[in-house]
Residue frames as qw, qx, qy, qz and C-alpha x, y, z in Angstrom:
[[0.000, 0.889, 0.458, 0.000, 0.00, 0.00, 0.00],
 [0.401, 0.414, -0.028, 0.817, 1.39, 3.38, -0.94],
 [0.291, -0.558, -0.499, 0.596, 1.40, 5.75, 2.00],
 [0.136, 0.730, 0.299, 0.600, -0.29, 9.12, 1.60],
 [0.513, -0.653, -0.385, 0.404, 0.77, 10.37, 5.04],
 [0.357, -0.244, 0.081, 0.898, 2.66, 13.30, 3.54],
 [0.017, 0.425, 0.558, 0.713, -0.31, 14.45, 1.48],
 [0.151, 0.137, 0.397, -0.895, -2.43, 17.27, 2.83],
 [0.047, 0.461, 0.872, 0.159, -6.14, 16.49, 2.74],
 [0.188, -0.142, -0.089, -0.968, -8.45, 19.31, 1.70],
 [0.558, 0.044, 0.460, -0.690, -12.09, 19.19, 2.84],
 [0.882, 0.291, 0.318, -0.191, -12.81, 16.98, -0.17],
 [0.054, 0.639, -0.677, -0.360, -10.10, 15.23, -2.18],
 [0.950, 0.211, -0.094, -0.211, -9.71, 12.18, -4.37],
 [0.373, -0.567, 0.728, 0.099, -7.13, 9.53, -3.55],
 [0.754, 0.346, -0.465, -0.308, -6.16, 6.58, -5.72],
 [0.830, -0.372, 0.401, -0.113, -5.86, 3.12, -4.23],
 [0.266, -0.450, 0.783, 0.337, -3.24, 0.60, -5.32],
 [0.508, 0.322, 0.795, 0.079, -5.99, -1.10, -7.34],
 [0.169, 0.092, 0.460, 0.867, -6.38, 2.02, -9.49],
 [0.139, -0.694, -0.657, -0.258, -9.94, 2.82, -8.40],
 [0.011, 0.543, -0.104, 0.834, -10.83, 6.30, -7.25],
 [0.458, -0.493, -0.661, 0.334, -11.32, 6.74, -3.52],
 [0.024, -0.679, -0.087, -0.728, -12.94, 10.02, -2.55],
 [0.436, -0.305, -0.609, 0.588, -12.37, 11.39, 0.94],
 [0.181, -0.761, -0.193, -0.593, -14.69, 13.96, 2.50],
 [0.553, -0.222, -0.540, 0.594, -13.39, 15.41, 5.77],
 [0.029, -0.310, 0.108, -0.944, -14.74, 18.04, 8.11],
 [0.227, 0.216, 0.690, -0.653, -17.64, 18.87, 10.39],
 [0.305, 0.607, 0.732, 0.050, -21.25, 18.65, 9.20],
 [0.198, 0.931, 0.181, -0.247, -21.81, 21.40, 6.66],
 [0.276, -0.599, 0.522, 0.541, -18.26, 21.31, 5.29],
 [0.508, 0.501, -0.466, -0.523, -17.66, 20.80, 1.59],
 [0.444, 0.197, -0.859, -0.163, -18.65, 17.29, 0.61],
 [0.041, 0.092, 0.867, -0.488, -20.51, 16.59, 3.86],
 [0.425, -0.194, -0.425, -0.775, -23.92, 16.19, 2.28],
 [0.653, -0.212, 0.380, -0.620, -26.97, 15.09, 4.24],
 [0.934, 0.176, -0.205, -0.236, -27.13, 11.91, 2.17],
 [0.586, 0.411, -0.619, 0.323, -23.51, 11.06, 2.94],
 [0.187, -0.371, 0.621, -0.665, -23.93, 11.72, 6.65],
 [0.823, -0.067, 0.167, -0.538, -27.04, 9.56, 6.65],
 [0.860, 0.290, -0.419, -0.019, -25.12, 6.78, 4.90],
 [0.236, 0.452, -0.696, 0.505, -22.52, 7.02, 7.65],
 [0.508, -0.250, 0.509, -0.649, -25.10, 6.52, 10.41],
 [0.924, 0.126, -0.048, -0.359, -26.55, 3.55, 8.50],
 [0.678, 0.406, -0.581, 0.196, -23.10, 2.00, 8.07],
 [0.054, -0.409, 0.678, -0.608, -22.40, 2.45, 11.77],
 [0.767, -0.110, 0.284, -0.565, -25.68, 0.70, 12.59],
 [0.904, 0.274, -0.293, -0.145, -24.78, -2.19, 10.28],
 [0.539, 0.422, -0.624, 0.376, -21.29, -2.59, 11.73],
 [0.002, 0.317, -0.655, 0.685, -21.68, -1.77, 15.42],
 [0.632, -0.084, 0.347, -0.688, -25.30, -2.71, 16.17],
 [0.914, 0.195, -0.072, -0.348, -25.95, -5.63, 13.82],
 [0.773, 0.383, -0.484, 0.143, -22.56, -7.22, 13.17],
 [0.313, 0.334, -0.663, 0.592, -20.62, -6.52, 16.38],
 [0.545, -0.585, -0.584, -0.138, -23.74, -6.32, 18.57],
 [0.255, 0.094, -0.407, 0.872, -22.44, -3.40, 20.61],
 [0.125, -0.701, -0.646, 0.275, -24.84, -1.77, 23.03],
 [0.156, -0.050, 0.169, 0.972, -25.22, 1.38, 20.97],
 [0.338, 0.541, 0.437, -0.634, -28.16, 3.67, 20.32],
 [0.082, 0.040, 0.721, 0.687, -29.79, 2.95, 16.98],
 [0.410, 0.503, 0.474, -0.596, -33.07, 4.25, 15.61],
 [0.695, 0.647, 0.146, -0.278, -34.58, 3.30, 12.27],
 [0.898, 0.274, 0.120, 0.322, -31.39, 1.64, 11.14],
 [0.337, 0.755, -0.194, 0.528, -29.10, 4.53, 12.06],
 [0.721, -0.419, -0.344, 0.432, -26.56, 4.67, 14.88],
 [0.139, 0.709, -0.120, 0.681, -25.90, 8.03, 16.55],
 [0.572, -0.478, -0.523, 0.413, -24.96, 9.11, 20.04],
 [0.189, -0.933, -0.200, 0.234, -24.60, 12.32, 22.03],
 [0.479, -0.460, 0.329, 0.671, -21.08, 12.90, 20.72],
 [0.364, 0.377, 0.604, 0.600, -22.52, 13.38, 17.22],
 [0.040, -0.899, -0.421, -0.117, -24.34, 16.46, 18.51],
 [0.545, -0.538, -0.093, 0.636, -21.20, 18.36, 19.60],
 [0.934, 0.327, 0.007, -0.144, -20.53, 18.38, 16.53],
 [0.707, -0.373, 0.455, 0.393, -17.45, 16.31, 15.64],
 [0.298, 0.598, -0.537, -0.514, -15.41, 16.13, 12.48],
 [0.897, 0.130, 0.408, -0.105, -15.98, 13.15, 10.18],
 [0.046, 0.513, -0.705, -0.487, -13.77, 11.49, 7.59],
 [0.784, 0.300, 0.443, -0.315, -15.80, 9.57, 5.01],
 [0.146, -0.346, 0.766, 0.522, -14.52, 7.45, 2.12],
 [0.729, 0.453, 0.322, -0.399, -16.63, 6.80, -0.98],
 [0.594, 0.068, 0.633, 0.491, -16.06, 5.14, -4.31],
 [0.091, -0.046, 0.404, 0.909, -16.43, 6.85, -7.68],
 [0.235, -0.480, -0.703, -0.468, -20.19, 6.21, -7.64],
 [0.285, -0.522, 0.167, -0.786, -20.59, 7.89, -4.24],
 [0.838, -0.352, -0.394, -0.135, -21.16, 4.67, -2.25],
 [0.359, -0.787, 0.413, -0.286, -19.82, 4.90, 1.30],
 [0.787, 0.235, -0.552, 0.145, -16.88, 2.54, 1.90],
 [0.621, -0.213, -0.525, 0.541, -15.72, 3.68, 5.33],
 [0.180, -0.842, -0.099, -0.499, -16.09, 6.29, 8.02],
 [0.566, -0.236, -0.537, 0.579, -14.69, 7.57, 11.28],
 [0.222, -0.916, -0.244, -0.230, -15.36, 10.35, 13.76],
 [0.522, 0.204, -0.333, 0.758, -12.93, 12.83, 15.30],
 [0.399, -0.861, -0.292, -0.115, -13.44, 14.67, 18.60],
 [0.212, 0.674, -0.413, 0.575, -11.07, 17.24, 20.14],
 [0.639, -0.261, -0.648, 0.321, -9.82, 16.02, 23.52],
 [0.077, 0.136, -0.299, 0.941, -10.21, 19.53, 24.93],
 [0.582, -0.132, 0.029, -0.802, -13.95, 18.78, 25.14],
 [0.813, -0.078, 0.459, -0.351, -16.19, 15.76, 25.70],
 [0.516, 0.429, -0.690, -0.270, -14.87, 12.53, 24.18],
 [0.887, -0.166, -0.332, -0.275, -15.49, 8.84, 24.70],
 [0.687, 0.101, -0.583, 0.423, -12.30, 7.75, 26.45],
 [0.044, 0.233, -0.447, 0.863, -12.68, 10.47, 29.06],
 [0.490, -0.119, 0.184, -0.843, -16.43, 10.37, 29.54],
 [0.890, 0.006, -0.158, -0.427, -17.44, 6.77, 28.76],
 [0.948, 0.070, -0.272, 0.151, -14.40, 4.50, 29.00],
 [0.061, -0.836, 0.432, -0.333, -12.15, 6.23, 31.55],
 [0.809, -0.412, 0.397, -0.131, -11.85, 2.94, 33.43],
 [0.913, 0.372, -0.002, 0.166, -9.94, 1.54, 30.44],
 [0.316, 0.781, -0.367, 0.395, -6.96, 3.70, 31.45],
 [0.809, -0.277, -0.441, 0.274, -6.57, 1.93, 34.82],
 [0.453, -0.800, -0.147, 0.365, -5.92, 5.21, 36.59],
 [0.525, -0.080, 0.288, 0.797, -3.51, 6.50, 33.96],
 [0.198, 0.744, 0.128, -0.625, -3.90, 9.84, 32.20],
 [0.667, 0.461, 0.477, 0.339, -4.47, 9.85, 28.45],
 [0.306, -0.030, 0.205, 0.929, -2.88, 12.52, 26.24],
 [0.091, 0.818, 0.562, -0.076, -5.11, 15.55, 26.00],
 [0.202, -0.584, 0.081, 0.782, -4.86, 18.99, 24.46],
 [0.466, 0.695, -0.045, -0.546, -5.27, 20.94, 21.22],
 [0.264, 0.550, -0.718, -0.335, -2.86, 18.64, 19.38],
 [0.085, -0.015, 0.994, -0.069, -4.74, 15.45, 20.29],
 [0.638, 0.020, -0.128, -0.759, -8.06, 14.33, 18.83],
 [0.535, -0.052, 0.815, -0.217, -9.97, 11.15, 19.56],
 [0.409, 0.175, -0.666, -0.599, -10.86, 8.81, 16.70],
 [0.439, 0.088, 0.802, -0.395, -13.94, 6.65, 17.12],
 [0.697, 0.486, 0.370, -0.375, -16.68, 4.91, 15.10],
 [0.085, 0.523, -0.708, -0.468, -14.10, 3.63, 12.60],
 [0.732, 0.232, 0.594, -0.239, -16.11, 1.38, 10.27],
 [0.037, 0.316, -0.724, -0.612, -15.56, -0.27, 6.90],
 [0.724, 0.176, -0.077, -0.663, -18.46, -1.29, 4.65],
 [0.790, -0.046, 0.606, -0.076, -19.30, -5.00, 4.47],
 [0.819, 0.532, 0.196, 0.089, -17.65, -6.64, 1.50],
 [0.274, 0.868, -0.373, 0.182, -14.44, -4.62, 1.75],
 [0.775, 0.118, -0.526, 0.330, -11.23, -6.51, 2.70],
 [0.278, -0.724, 0.313, -0.548, -10.71, -6.25, 6.46],
 [0.926, -0.322, -0.003, -0.196, -10.37, -9.81, 7.77],
 [0.787, 0.337, -0.380, 0.351, -6.61, -10.33, 7.44],
 [0.686, -0.371, -0.325, 0.535, -3.81, -9.75, 9.89],
 [0.237, -0.194, -0.011, 0.952, -3.44, -6.10, 8.85],
 [0.351, 0.588, 0.278, -0.674, -5.80, -3.33, 7.81],
 [0.611, 0.471, 0.576, 0.269, -7.29, -3.75, 4.34],
 [0.389, 0.238, 0.267, 0.849, -6.70, -1.18, 1.58],
 [0.167, -0.745, -0.355, -0.539, -9.78, 0.95, 2.28],
 [0.623, -0.742, -0.212, 0.129, -9.15, 1.01, 6.04],
 [0.662, -0.205, 0.065, 0.718, -5.49, 1.89, 5.47],
 [0.222, 0.417, 0.287, 0.833, -6.31, 4.78, 3.13],
 [0.358, -0.791, -0.362, -0.341, -9.07, 6.00, 5.44],
 [0.670, -0.649, -0.137, 0.332, -6.79, 6.04, 8.49],
 [0.560, -0.003, 0.170, 0.811, -3.95, 7.65, 6.50],
 [0.040, 0.591, 0.346, 0.727, -6.29, 10.34, 5.20],
 [0.507, -0.792, -0.330, -0.082, -7.64, 10.89, 8.72],
 [0.664, -0.457, -0.034, 0.591, -4.14, 11.48, 10.10],
 [0.380, 0.205, 0.285, 0.856, -3.37, 13.84, 7.22],
 [0.181, -0.735, -0.393, -0.522, -6.61, 15.77, 7.73],
 [0.612, -0.726, -0.241, 0.198, -5.87, 16.00, 11.46],
 [0.609, -0.173, 0.076, 0.770, -2.39, 17.35, 10.66],
 [0.138, 0.526, 0.342, 0.767, -4.07, 20.13, 8.65],
 [0.437, -0.797, -0.251, -0.333, -5.83, 21.08, 11.88],
 [0.092, 0.655, -0.580, 0.476, -2.45, 21.05, 13.71],
 [0.836, -0.333, 0.301, -0.317, -3.34, 17.74, 15.35],
 [0.307, 0.576, -0.755, -0.072, -0.46, 15.25, 15.40],
 [0.008, -0.102, 0.963, -0.249, -1.87, 12.47, 17.60],
 [0.646, -0.240, -0.379, -0.617, -5.08, 10.45, 17.51],
 [0.300, -0.222, 0.778, -0.506, -6.41, 8.89, 20.69],
 [0.635, 0.008, -0.591, -0.498, -8.27, 5.61, 20.22],
 [0.458, -0.169, 0.769, -0.413, -10.15, 2.95, 22.14],
 [0.716, 0.270, -0.393, -0.509, -11.06, -0.16, 20.20],
 [0.992, -0.088, 0.073, -0.047, -11.01, -3.92, 20.07],
 [0.538, -0.579, 0.514, 0.332, -7.48, -5.25, 20.51],
 [0.708, 0.294, 0.554, 0.323, -7.70, -6.72, 17.00],
 [0.346, 0.907, 0.168, 0.173, -7.97, -3.25, 15.44],
 [0.296, -0.883, 0.339, 0.133, -4.97, -1.97, 17.38],
 [0.674, -0.270, 0.614, 0.310, -2.89, -4.93, 16.24],
 [0.632, 0.558, 0.459, 0.282, -3.95, -4.57, 12.60],
 [0.141, 0.988, -0.020, 0.057, -3.04, -0.87, 12.60],
 [0.441, -0.726, 0.490, 0.198, 0.38, -1.66, 14.08],
 [0.712, 0.011, 0.630, 0.311, 1.03, -4.42, 11.52],
 [0.504, 0.771, 0.332, 0.205, 0.07, -2.03, 8.72],
 [0.575, 0.265, -0.062, 0.772, 2.82, 0.34, 9.87],
 [0.201, -0.815, -0.102, -0.534, 1.04, 2.95, 11.96],
 [0.271, 0.267, -0.655, 0.653, 2.98, 3.92, 15.11],
 [0.639, -0.563, -0.399, -0.340, 0.89, 2.71, 18.06],
 [0.133, 0.306, -0.674, 0.659, 1.49, 3.43, 21.74],
 [0.543, -0.490, -0.666, -0.147, -0.72, 1.50, 24.13],
 [0.157, -0.627, 0.224, -0.729, -1.79, 3.51, 27.16],
 [0.557, -0.338, 0.561, -0.510, -2.93, 0.75, 29.54],
 [0.193, -0.065, 0.977, 0.070, -3.42, -3.02, 29.69],
 [0.364, -0.181, -0.652, -0.640, -6.30, -4.48, 27.68],
 [0.386, 0.042, 0.636, -0.667, -9.67, -4.80, 29.39],
 [0.050, 0.270, 0.923, 0.270, -12.70, -6.92, 28.53],
 [0.373, 0.270, 0.188, -0.868, -15.87, -5.18, 27.36],
 [0.804, 0.300, 0.067, -0.508, -18.83, -7.26, 26.15],
 [0.934, -0.049, 0.342, 0.095, -16.55, -10.36, 25.96],
 [0.697, 0.616, -0.007, 0.368, -13.99, -8.58, 23.74],
 [0.612, -0.396, -0.049, 0.683, -10.50, -7.44, 24.68],
 [0.241, 0.913, 0.195, 0.265, -10.21, -3.66, 24.15],
 [0.632, -0.228, -0.090, 0.735, -7.32, -1.24, 24.44],
 [0.059, 0.981, 0.090, -0.159, -6.67, 2.49, 24.66],
 [0.701, -0.097, 0.292, 0.644, -3.80, 3.76, 22.53],
 [0.149, 0.807, -0.088, -0.565, -2.48, 6.59, 20.40],
 [0.746, 0.387, 0.416, 0.346, -1.81, 6.63, 16.65],
 [0.049, -0.760, 0.212, 0.613, 0.54, 8.91, 14.76],
 [0.676, 0.662, -0.145, -0.291, 1.26, 9.22, 11.05],
 [0.922, 0.012, 0.240, 0.305, 3.41, 6.64, 9.30],
 [0.075, -0.823, 0.363, 0.430, 6.84, 7.90, 8.23],
 [0.004, -0.324, 0.847, 0.422, 7.43, 4.96, 5.89],
 [0.663, 0.020, -0.472, -0.580, 5.25, 2.69, 3.82],
 [0.672, -0.243, 0.588, -0.378, 3.50, -0.06, 5.71],
 [0.380, -0.076, 0.897, 0.212, 3.34, -3.67, 4.53]]
């Protein structure tokens, strides 16, 4: 996978995957260029499919759409679509200077430790890849890799150099194997029968596998 970590991401840009297909990235808060109502709605539907139906998380879904109070702040989103406009992946970004999930929902995951916080640190959450896209291997698939790379690049445009994350241990390991620098903040804990970890992610300086 060719790294795009050095590329600056405008509110809406087009990336090219190694397979030669166009991957469009829309990044910003609701109302930013490219953040159409239809695309935001597709994001909530994808989150319902992944987190409520497939992973069976205890999340708030209504009429096939997953949203929570953090979506009302509002956050920034990074959304990946194909050339036809179909949503392939999404994630949410929250400044750690305000409400965010690791501080307000999963603080116990830090085991008394203090997570990085400040203007240069944003939390990434609700990272989801559409069913049918490669994601089952030992590392992140191509769409997930491009989405995370674009997210780090967009964050850098906002003078944010570190992403704070809390996810299943499997996601942390895949990101590390793909070449993203990961620093775990505390031992893994079990939530809903799954091992989960809190960690930070920074931009890759070299190509991942």
